[in-house]
N, C-alpha and C positions, 0 to 999 in steps of 0.2 A: 341277665339284662337282655332286653330286646336288641336285635341287630342294629336297628336304626339308632337306638340310644347310644351305641358305641361309636358310630361313625358320622353322625349328623354334623357335628361341629367341623369335621374335616372339610365338608363341602363349603361351609361359611368362610373358612380361612383360605381355602385354595382358590375359589373362583366365584365371583359375585353372580355370574350367570347361573351357576349350578345352584346357588342359594335360592334363586328365584324359583327353581323347580320345586323347592320344598314348600312353596305356598300351597301346593296340591297335596294335602296330607291325607293320612288314613289308609295306607296300603296294608301291609301285613303286620304292622307293628304299631305300638302307641307312639305318636309323634307330636311335635309342637313346632310352631313357627320360630325360626331363629331371627334375632334382630341384631343389628350392628352393636358392638360394644360401645357403651357410653363412656364419657370422660370419667376417670377414676374419682370416687368419693373416698372418704376416710374409712376404708374397709378394715374391719376388725377381724383378724385371723384367729381370734380366740374361740374355740369351739363351744365353750359354755355360753358365750354371747350369741353365737350363730344359732345354737339350738334354742336359746331363750327367745330370740327374735322370731324364729320359725314357729315356735309353739304359740306365741301371741296371736298368730293368724288363724289358729284352729278354733273350732267350736268349744264350748265349755266341756262337753262330753269327751271330745277328742283330747282336749288338754289334760283332763283328769286321767284319762287312760295313758297318755304319753308320760305324764309325771310319775304315775305308779310304776310303769314299766322301766322308766329311767332309774328309779330307786332300786328296782330288782336287778338292773344291769350292773349295779355297783356291788352286788352281793359277793361275799368272799367265796361262796359256794359256786364253783365254775359252772356246774350244771344249771343252776338257777340263773346265773348271769347270762349264760349263752342262750338259754330259752328266751330271756327278756330281750337280748340283743337281736335275735332272729325275728322276734315279734315286732320290734321297732324298725328293723330293716324293711320288713313287709309293709308296715304302715307308711313309712316315709317314702318308700318306692311308690306306693299307691297315690300319694299326693305330689309326686314328682319333685321331692326335695332330696335329690341324690347325694348332695353334700352331707346331709345328716345321716342318710343311710350308709354312706361310705364311712362315716365316723364310727358307726357301730360295728361295721366289719373290721375296722382298724382295732377297735377294742377287743374283738375276738382274736384278731391276729396277735395282739400283744400278749394275750394269755396262752394262745395256741398258734404259734407261728407257721401255720399251714399255707401252702401255695394257694389253696382254694380261697381262704380268707383274704389273702393279700391281693389276688387277682380281682376278687369281687369289690374290694375297697377301691382299687385303682380304677376299675371300669366306671364306678359311680363318680369318682372325682373327675374323671375325664368328661363324662356326660355333663356334669354340672358346669365344668369350665366352658363347655361349648354353648351353653344357653344363658348363663348369667350375664346381665347387662354391664355390670361394672368391670372395667378392664383390669383393675388390680386384683379383684376377686377371681377373675378368669385366670390370670397369671399364677395366682397362688394355687388354685386347684389343679391347673395344668401341670405345675411342677410336682405336686403331690402324686398325681397320676403317673407322670414319667418316672419319678423315683420308685414308685411301687412296681411298675412294669419292669424296670431295670433290675430291681431286687429279685423279683420273681424269676426273671431270666437267669440271674446269677445262681439262684437256688436250683433251677432246672433249665439248663441250656437247650433242652429239646422242647420247651414250652413254646409252641408256635404262636399261640394267642398272645403271649407276653411279648414276643418279638414284633408282632403286628401292632401291639399297643405302643411299644417304643417308637415304631415307625409313624404311627398316627400323631403322637406327641411331637415328633421331630419335624413333620411337615407343617406344623403351625408356624414355623419360621421359614419363610420362602427361601432364605439363603441356605437352608439345610435340606431342602427337598432331595437333592441328589444323594444325600446320605441315607435317606429313607428307602429309596427305590431298591438298592441292593438287599436290604433287609426283607422287603416283600418278595423279591425274587428267590431269596434263600428259603423262605417259607413255602413258596410255590414249587420249588425244586423238591422239597420234602413231601409236600402234599399239594398236588396240582389242583385239587378240588376244594382247597381251603376257601370258604365263602368270603370271609372278611378280607383276606389278602387280595383275592380277585377283585372284590368291590373297591377297596381303597386304591388299588393299582388302576382300575378302570376310571375312577374319578380323576386321578392324576394324569391319566392319558387324555382325558377330555380337556383338562386344564392346559396341558402342553400342546394341544392341537393334534395329537396322534390318534386321529379318529378311526383309522382302520384297526389299530390295536384296541382302542376302546370298544369298537364294534365286536371284536372277537371276545373281549372280556365279558361284555354283557350278554352276548349270545350264549356263552358258556354258563353264566350265572342263571339265565333263564332255563337252560337245560338241566341244571342242578336243582333248581327250585321253581318248577313250572307254575306254582300257584302264588309266587311272590310278585305282586303288582308293582312294587317299587323297582324291581329289576326290569320289568317290561317298560316302565316309564323312562328309565335312562337309556334303554336300548332304542326306544322310539325317538328320544331326543337326539341320539347320535345319528340315527338314520335320517332324521329331519335335517340335521346339519350337513350331511353329505349328499342330500338331494334325493334320497329314496323315499319319496312322499307316500306312496302306497304302503310300503312296508312300515313306515312311521305310523300311518293311520291304523294299520292292523294292530300294532303293538300298543298304541295308545288305547285302543279298544280293549285289549287284554288287561292293561293297567286299570282301566275303568271297571271291568268285570271283577277284578280281584280287590278293588278298593272297598273299604268298609265305612267310608266317611262320605256323607252326602255332599259336603263342600268340595271334596276331592273329585267326586264324580262330575260335579258341575264344572269345575275348573278344567278337567281333562276334556269334557265335551266341548268347551269353548275352543280349545286347541284344535280338536278334530274339525270343528266347523270352519275354522280359519284355513286349515289345510285343504279342505274340500272346495274352497272358493275358486 
C-alpha cells in the first residue's frame, strides 16, 4: 500500500484544516480527495453483496475477468486460489476498491494465517474506512482494520507497523488520542526513523498546536525521504503557521517540484503566490 493510502484518513478525522491541504493531491503517492462522511444509509456488511455491487460498476470485460478470478479464488487447491486472490487484489487496488482487495487478503489469511496477509488486509480496510462516504460503512471497516492490526500485534509484538496501525485507528476517536501517542512513541523508541510513526505523530502535533515539535517531525521526514513532496508540503504548512514565510515558500516550491499531478502543482502555486504578496 502507498504511504498516503495508509494515513490519509487520519488527517480527515484529526483536523479539518489538515484535510484542506489534501486538496492539493499528487505528491509521491496515488491519492484522492477526502469528503466528510455522509449520514448513514442501510449499509450491508455482507461481502458477497459488497463485491457484487462493486463488480456492477465495471466494464463488461473487467466484470468477466473478475468473475472468472472469483471462481478460481474458491478453488480447493490453495495454489490456484492464492494466485487468483493475488490477481484480484492487484485489480481491486488498481480501481481503488480497497475494501474488496482487503477481502481477498482476508481469504488468503484464513487459509494461511500469515502476518503478511493479515497486515495487508488490515491496511486496505483502514484505507477504505477513510474514504468511504457512508458513516456506518466507515465504522465497519475501521473496526475490521483495528481488529486486524491488534491481531497482528498479538502474533508479533515487535511488529512496529501493526502498532502504528492500532494507533491510527485509535485516534479516529478524539477521546482516545492520548492513548495513541504512547504507542507512536514506543515505535519511535524502537526505530526513530519509522516513516509512518513520524508522519502520524507530526499530524497529531499540528492538530494539538505543538508546531515546534511538528516542525521537527517534518524536517526529519524530509531528511529521510528528500523526494517526497507530501512531506515538503506539510513542512511548508507548519512553517507558514509559525511565520517563517520564506522557508514556507521554499518548501512549497519543493513540494511542487516533486508533485506528479497538474492540479496539485496549480494549487501549490496559488499558495506560493499568496505568500509572496
